[in-house]
TIDREN-662317 format. One record per residue (C-alpha): residue in three letters; chain; x, y, z. Coordinates in nm, 2 decimals, always signed. Example, Ala and Ser with C-alpha at 12.3 -4.5 7.8 and 13.67 -1.06 7.14 Angstrom:
BEGIN
(rec ALA; A; (+1.23; -0.45; +0.78))
(rec SER; A; (+1.37; -0.11; +0.71))
***
This chain:
BEGIN
(rec MET; A; (-0.01; -0.01; +0.03))
(rec GLU; A; (+0.14; +0.35; -0.12))
(rec LEU; A; (+0.09; +0.71; +0.04))
(rec LEU; A; (-0.03; +0.81; -0.32))
(rec GLN; A; (-0.30; +0.53; -0.31))
(rec ILE; A; (-0.45; +0.66; -0.01))
(rec ARG; A; (-0.42; +1.03; -0.09))
(rec TYR; A; (-0.60; +0.94; -0.45))
(rec PHE; A; (-0.86; +0.71; -0.24))
(rec LEU; A; (-0.92; +1.03; -0.02))
(rec GLU; A; (-0.99; +1.26; -0.30))
(rec VAL; A; (-1.24; +0.96; -0.52))
(rec ALA; A; (-1.45; +0.90; -0.17))
(rec ARG; A; (-1.52; +1.27; -0.15))
(rec SER; A; (-1.61; +1.38; -0.45))
(rec GLY; A; (-1.79; +1.08; -0.56))
(rec HIS; A; (-1.64; +1.11; -0.94))
(rec VAL; A; (-1.34; +0.99; -1.13))
(rec THR; A; (-1.35; +1.27; -1.37))
(rec GLU; A; (-1.36; +1.55; -1.08))
(rec ALA; A; (-1.13; +1.36; -0.84))
(rec ALA; A; (-0.89; +1.34; -1.18))
(rec ARG; A; (-0.91; +1.73; -1.20))
(rec ASN; A; (-0.83; +1.80; -0.87))
(rec LEU; A; (-0.54; +1.59; -0.82))
(rec HIS; A; (-0.44; +1.69; -1.16))
(rec VAL; A; (-0.42; +1.32; -1.29))
(rec THR; A; (-0.57; +1.17; -1.60))
(rec GLN; A; (-0.87; +0.95; -1.54))
(rec SER; A; (-0.64; +0.66; -1.63))
(rec SER; A; (-0.40; +0.65; -1.39))
(rec LEU; A; (-0.62; +0.78; -1.13))
(rec SER; A; (-0.84; +0.49; -1.19))
(rec LYS; A; (-0.53; +0.23; -1.25))
(rec THR; A; (-0.44; +0.39; -0.85))
(rec ILE; A; (-0.74; +0.30; -0.70))
(rec GLN; A; (-0.79; -0.04; -0.87))
(rec ARG; A; (-0.44; -0.13; -0.74))
(rec LEU; A; (-0.57; -0.05; -0.40))
(rec GLU; A; (-0.80; -0.27; -0.38))
(rec GLU; A; (-0.61; -0.54; -0.47))
(rec ASP; A; (-0.41; -0.48; -0.18))
(rec LEU; A; (-0.67; -0.50; +0.03))
(rec GLY; A; (-0.85; -0.76; -0.14))
(rec VAL; A; (-1.17; -0.57; -0.14))
(rec PRO; A; (-1.37; -0.35; -0.39))
(rec LEU; A; (-1.40; +0.00; -0.19))
(rec PHE; A; (-1.62; +0.15; -0.43))
(rec ASP; A; (-1.99; +0.03; -0.59))
(rec ARG; A; (-1.96; +0.16; -0.97))
(rec ILE; A; (-2.30; +0.34; -1.07))
(rec GLY; A; (-2.21; +0.45; -1.42))
(rec ARG; A; (-1.95; +0.72; -1.40))
(rec ARG; A; (-2.00; +0.77; -1.05))
(rec LEU; A; (-1.86; +0.60; -0.79))
(rec ARG; A; (-1.98; +0.52; -0.43))
(rec LEU; A; (-1.81; +0.39; -0.13))
(rec ASN; A; (-1.94; +0.02; -0.04))
(rec GLU; A; (-1.95; -0.08; +0.32))
(rec TYR; A; (-1.54; -0.17; +0.31))
(rec GLY; A; (-1.52; +0.18; +0.18))
(rec SER; A; (-1.64; +0.37; +0.44))
(rec LEU; A; (-1.47; +0.17; +0.72))
(rec PHE; A; (-1.16; +0.20; +0.52))
(rec LEU; A; (-1.25; +0.59; +0.50))
(rec GLN; A; (-1.21; +0.65; +0.87))
(rec ARG; A; (-0.87; +0.48; +0.91))
(rec ALA; A; (-0.72; +0.64; +0.57))
(rec GLU; A; (-0.83; +1.01; +0.73))
(rec ARG; A; (-0.65; +0.95; +1.02))
(rec ALA; A; (-0.32; +0.82; +0.89))
(rec LEU; A; (-0.30; +1.07; +0.64))
(rec PHE; A; (-0.41; +1.34; +0.88))
(rec GLU; A; (-0.14; +1.23; +1.16))
(rec LEU; A; (+0.16; +1.22; +0.86))
(rec GLU; A; (+0.03; +1.61; +0.80))
(rec GLN; A; (+0.06; +1.67; +1.17))
(rec GLY; A; (+0.44; +1.54; +1.15))
(rec ARG; A; (+0.47; +1.75; +0.87))
(rec LYS; A; (+0.39; +2.01; +0.96))
(rec GLU; A; (+0.59; +2.01; +1.34))
(rec LEU; A; (+0.90; +1.94; +1.15))
(rec SER; A; (+0.84; +2.24; +0.96))
(rec ASP; A; (+0.78; +2.46; +1.25))
(rec ARG; A; (+1.07; +2.33; +1.45))
(rec SER; A; (+1.33; +2.36; +1.17))
(rec GLY; A; (+1.31; +2.75; +1.12))
(rec PRO; A; (+1.11; +3.08; +1.22))
(rec ALA; A; (+0.76; +3.13; +1.21))
(rec HIS; A; (+0.64; +3.07; +0.80))
(rec GLY; A; (+0.38; +2.91; +0.63))
(rec THR; A; (+0.00; +2.97; +0.62))
(rec LEU; A; (-0.25; +2.95; +0.85))
(rec GLU; A; (-0.57; +2.80; +0.79))
(rec LEU; A; (-0.89; +2.94; +0.92))
(rec ALA; A; (-1.31; +2.90; +0.90))
(rec VAL; A; (-1.54; +3.13; +1.03))
(rec ASN; A; (-1.91; +3.11; +1.03))
(rec THR; A; (-1.94; +3.45; +1.24))
(rec ALA; A; (-1.71; +3.75; +1.07))
(rec SER; A; (-1.80; +4.05; +1.26))
(rec MET; A; (-1.45; +4.06; +1.40))
(rec LEU; A; (-1.27; +3.88; +1.15))
(rec PRO; A; (-1.08; +4.22; +1.01))
(rec ASN; A; (-0.97; +4.34; +1.33))
(rec LEU; A; (-0.83; +3.97; +1.49))
(rec LEU; A; (-0.63; +3.94; +1.14))
(rec ARG; A; (-0.52; +4.30; +1.13))
(rec ALA; A; (-0.36; +4.21; +1.54))
(rec PHE; A; (-0.23; +3.88; +1.37))
(rec ARG; A; (-0.09; +4.03; +1.10))
(rec MET; A; (+0.10; +4.30; +1.32))
(rec ARG; A; (+0.24; +4.00; +1.53))
(rec GLN; A; (+0.31; +3.79; +1.23))
(rec PRO; A; (+0.36; +3.98; +0.89))
(rec ASP; A; (+0.57; +3.69; +0.75))
(rec VAL; A; (+0.26; +3.41; +0.80))
(rec HIS; A; (+0.03; +3.37; +0.52))
(rec PHE; A; (-0.36; +3.26; +0.62))
(rec HIS; A; (-0.60; +3.18; +0.45))
(rec VAL; A; (-0.98; +3.20; +0.58))
(rec GLN; A; (-1.34; +3.03; +0.45))
(rec MET; A; (-1.69; +3.11; +0.57))
(rec LEU; A; (-1.86; +2.85; +0.63))
(rec THR; A; (-2.20; +2.74; +0.74))
(rec THR; A; (-2.17; +2.54; +1.08))
(rec GLN; A; (-2.19; +2.17; +0.95))
(rec GLU; A; (-1.95; +2.21; +0.64))
(rec MET; A; (-1.68; +2.38; +0.97))
(rec VAL; A; (-1.77; +2.07; +1.13))
(rec THR; A; (-1.69; +1.86; +0.86))
(rec GLN; A; (-1.38; +1.99; +0.73))
(rec LEU; A; (-1.26; +2.05; +1.09))
(rec LEU; A; (-1.31; +1.66; +1.16))
(rec ARG; A; (-1.06; +1.63; +0.84))
(rec GLY; A; (-0.82; +1.84; +1.02))
(rec ALA; A; (-0.84; +2.10; +0.79))
(rec PHE; A; (-0.78; +2.42; +0.98))
(rec ASP; A; (-0.60; +2.54; +1.27))
(rec TYR; A; (-0.82; +2.70; +1.42))
(rec CYS; A; (-1.20; +2.80; +1.38))
(rec LEU; A; (-1.43; +3.09; +1.53))
(rec SER; A; (-1.77; +2.97; +1.54))
(rec SER; A; (-2.11; +3.06; +1.67))
(rec PRO; A; (-2.26; +2.85; +1.81))
(rec PRO; A; (-1.96; +2.65; +2.03))
(rec LEU; A; (-1.87; +2.32; +1.84))
(rec GLU; A; (-1.94; +1.98; +2.04))
(rec GLY; A; (-1.78; +1.64; +1.93))
(rec GLU; A; (-1.49; +1.38; +2.07))
(rec ASP; A; (-1.23; +1.53; +1.90))
(rec ILE; A; (-1.33; +1.89; +1.91))
(rec GLU; A; (-1.20; +2.17; +2.15))
(rec SER; A; (-1.44; +2.43; +2.19))
(rec THR; A; (-1.30; +2.75; +2.39))
(rec ILE; A; (-1.56; +3.02; +2.45))
(rec VAL; A; (-1.40; +3.35; +2.35))
(rec TYR; A; (-1.68; +3.63; +2.42))
(rec VAL; A; (-2.06; +3.61; +2.47))
(rec ASP; A; (-2.22; +3.87; +2.25))
(rec PRO; A; (-2.60; +4.02; +2.22))
(rec ILE; A; (-2.79; +3.96; +1.91))
(rec LEU; A; (-2.93; +4.36; +1.83))
(rec VAL; A; (-3.19; +4.43; +1.56))
(rec ALA; A; (-3.00; +4.70; +1.30))
(rec VAL; A; (-3.23; +4.96; +1.11))
(rec PRO; A; (-3.14; +5.24; +0.92))
(rec LYS; A; (-3.15; +5.58; +1.09))
(rec GLY; A; (-3.52; +5.69; +0.93))
(rec HIS; A; (-3.68; +5.36; +1.02))
(rec ARG; A; (-4.00; +5.36; +1.27))
(rec LEU; A; (-3.79; +5.20; +1.52))
(rec ALA; A; (-3.53; +5.42; +1.50))
(rec GLY; A; (-3.56; +5.64; +1.80))
(rec ARG; A; (-3.67; +5.34; +2.05))
(rec SER; A; (-3.38; +5.23; +2.30))
(rec SER; A; (-3.52; +4.89; +2.28))
(rec VAL; A; (-3.78; +4.68; +2.06))
(rec ALA; A; (-3.97; +4.33; +2.20))
(rec LEU; A; (-3.93; +4.05; +1.91))
(rec ALA; A; (-4.27; +4.03; +1.85))
(rec GLU; A; (-4.27; +4.40; +1.73))
(rec LEU; A; (-4.09; +4.29; +1.41))
(rec LYS; A; (-4.32; +4.03; +1.23))
(rec ASP; A; (-4.42; +4.24; +0.97))
(rec GLU; A; (-4.06; +4.39; +0.88))
(rec TRP; A; (-3.86; +4.25; +0.61))
(rec PHE; A; (-3.50; +4.13; +0.68))
(rec VAL; A; (-3.18; +4.08; +0.51))
(rec GLY; A; (-2.93; +3.79; +0.64))
(rec VAL; A; (-2.68; +3.55; +0.58))
(rec ARG; A; (-2.89; +3.20; +0.47))
(rec GLN; A; (-2.99; +2.88; +0.66))
(rec GLY; A; (-2.71; +2.71; +0.83))
(rec TYR; A; (-2.53; +2.96; +1.00))
(rec GLY; A; (-2.54; +2.98; +1.38))
(rec THR; A; (-2.68; +3.28; +1.42))
(rec ARG; A; (-2.95; +3.30; +1.14))
(rec ASP; A; (-3.07; +2.97; +1.24))
(rec LEU; A; (-3.08; +3.10; +1.66))
(rec VAL; A; (-3.28; +3.36; +1.53))
(rec ASP; A; (-3.53; +3.21; +1.34))
(rec SER; A; (-3.58; +2.98; +1.60))
(rec LEU; A; (-3.69; +3.26; +1.88))
(rec CYS; A; (-3.91; +3.47; +1.63))
(rec GLN; A; (-4.13; +3.11; +1.60))
(rec GLU; A; (-4.16; +3.12; +1.97))
(rec ALA; A; (-4.26; +3.46; +1.96))
(rec GLY; A; (-4.52; +3.39; +1.65))
(rec PHE; A; (-4.39; +3.50; +1.37))
(rec VAL; A; (-4.14; +3.35; +1.10))
(rec PRO; A; (-3.90; +3.63; +0.94))
(rec ARG; A; (-3.98; +3.75; +0.59))
(rec TYR; A; (-3.61; +3.75; +0.39))
(rec VAL; A; (-3.57; +3.94; +0.10))
(rec TYR; A; (-3.18; +3.88; +0.08))
(rec GLU; A; (-2.98; +3.60; +0.21))
(rec GLY; A; (-2.64; +3.54; +0.14))
(rec ASP; A; (-2.28; +3.45; +0.21))
(rec GLU; A; (-2.15; +3.77; +0.30))
(rec PRO; A; (-2.21; +3.92; +0.64))
(rec ALA; A; (-2.05; +4.25; +0.54))
(rec ARG; A; (-2.31; +4.31; +0.25))
(rec ILE; A; (-2.58; +4.32; +0.48))
(rec SER; A; (-2.52; +4.66; +0.65))
(rec ALA; A; (-2.51; +4.81; +0.28))
(rec LEU; A; (-2.85; +4.68; +0.26))
(rec VAL; A; (-2.99; +4.77; +0.58))
(rec GLU; A; (-2.82; +5.14; +0.50))
(rec ALA; A; (-3.00; +5.12; +0.18))
(rec GLU; A; (-3.33; +5.04; +0.33))
(rec ILE; A; (-3.39; +4.72; +0.17))
(rec GLY; A; (-3.44; +4.56; +0.50))
(rec ILE; A; (-3.37; +4.52; +0.84))
(rec ALA; A; (-3.13; +4.24; +1.01))
(rec PHE; A; (-3.06; +4.11; +1.33))
(rec MET; A; (-2.69; +4.15; +1.37))
(rec PRO; A; (-2.43; +4.08; +1.66))
(rec GLY; A; (-2.33; +4.34; +1.91))
(rec THR; A; (-1.98; +4.33; +1.80))
(rec ALA; A; (-2.10; +4.49; +1.43))
(rec ARG; A; (-2.17; +4.79; +1.57))
(rec TYR; A; (-1.87; +4.99; +1.60))
(rec ALA; A; (-1.85; +4.96; +1.25))
(rec ARG; A; (-2.18; +5.10; +1.10))
(rec GLU; A; (-2.21; +5.45; +1.19))
(rec GLN; A; (-2.53; +5.50; +0.91))
(rec LEU; A; (-2.70; +5.22; +1.15))
(rec VAL; A; (-2.91; +5.23; +1.46))
(rec PHE; A; (-2.88; +4.91; +1.64))
(rec LEU; A; (-3.14; +4.81; +1.89))
(rec PRO; A; (-3.12; +4.62; +2.19))
(rec ILE; A; (-3.43; +4.33; +2.20))
(rec GLU; A; (-3.62; +4.25; +2.47))
(rec ASN; A; (-3.54; +3.87; +2.50))
(rec GLU; A; (-3.24; +3.74; +2.70))
(rec GLY; A; (-3.21; +3.42; +2.41))
(rec LEU; A; (-3.08; +3.66; +2.15))
(rec LYS; A; (-2.76; +3.63; +2.23))
(rec ARG; A; (-2.44; +3.46; +2.09))
(rec GLU; A; (-2.13; +3.23; +2.21))
(rec ILE; A; (-1.83; +3.30; +2.00))
(rec ALA; A; (-1.59; +2.97; +2.04))
(rec LEU; A; (-1.23; +2.97; +1.91))
(rec VAL; A; (-1.25; +2.56; +1.84))
(rec ARG; A; (-0.96; +2.32; +1.71))
(rec HIS; A; (-0.90; +1.95; +1.63))
(rec LYS; A; (-0.77; +1.78; +1.98))
(rec SER; A; (-0.52; +1.61; +1.74))
(rec ARG; A; (-0.36; +1.89; +1.53))
(rec TYR; A; (-0.08; +2.04; +1.58))
(rec ILE; A; (-0.06; +2.36; +1.74))
(rec SER; A; (+0.23; +2.56; +1.55))
(rec ARG; A; (+0.39; +2.88; +1.65))
(rec ALA; A; (+0.20; +3.07; +1.42))
(rec ALA; A; (-0.15; +2.90; +1.59))
(rec ALA; A; (-0.06; +2.95; +1.89))
(rec GLU; A; (+0.01; +3.32; +1.85))
(rec PHE; A; (-0.35; +3.34; +1.68))
(rec ARG; A; (-0.48; +3.20; +1.96))
(rec GLU; A; (-0.37; +3.44; +2.18))
(rec VAL; A; (-0.47; +3.73; +1.97))
(rec VAL; A; (-0.81; +3.64; +1.95))
(rec ILE; A; (-0.83; +3.56; +2.36))
(rec SER; A; (-0.65; +3.92; +2.39))
(rec HIS; A; (-0.88; +4.09; +2.18))
(rec PHE; A; (-1.23; +4.00; +2.33))
(rec LYS; A; (-1.07; +4.00; +2.64))
(rec GLU; A; (-1.05; +4.37; +2.60))
(rec LEU; A; (-1.42; +4.39; +2.47))
(rec SER; A; (-1.53; +4.23; +2.77))
(rec THR; A; (-1.40; +4.53; +2.99))
***
């Protein structure tokens, strides 16, 4: 059994299609198919059911996938540890978020401390984040709500109230607070379902007797503020967002359940590089200052 075979197997298992997997691996389909066939011959069992051009993991493949992912994960952690210890901090910090209101400030502070470290950030739904995190894809995640799992470590770094943002000319702009039920006839803009804050808000609105009517649902939280300013709709937004939007009015909501816990999340077995440890210090320090 060769490491190359394991890598190819994982890519086919995740994509479910030889054409897509070959494209991602930058190899020919015939080369990929032959490599998978040799792996199956080495193991003595088929790993996939062939359905037309698609491949679906069978019982043997599903069992082998868990072991293969774990083995490749450990090898990758070993490579990262050796690289980290052999020279100054460098490389790429892999991050994922499903809450992005404070991300610019955090990245700015991190870059000031580690100017030679690159970072790559993905905005994901909560479920997408869990799936990728368990594969060891990220050094750290910023998530609301905190994530749970046997291999997941979540540290709550901030409890953030959820406010309602309205344009300055809105009928509620002069209020000091608003009851959730008063918003039942409003139009809303927000992120799509699957993000923690959206799912929490929707459930509490239903408890208050209404389903929010969304005229816009997207993946870019920064765009939500611009849409509220343009009077397209109002929005539920985290309290940390209010510091950056002078043209909006942020109103507390008379509901104690409307708050979110922001957690710093990692895979328990992933090697913590010096850059990742530095990022953790930046996050904890930043939210500690907000809490004082």
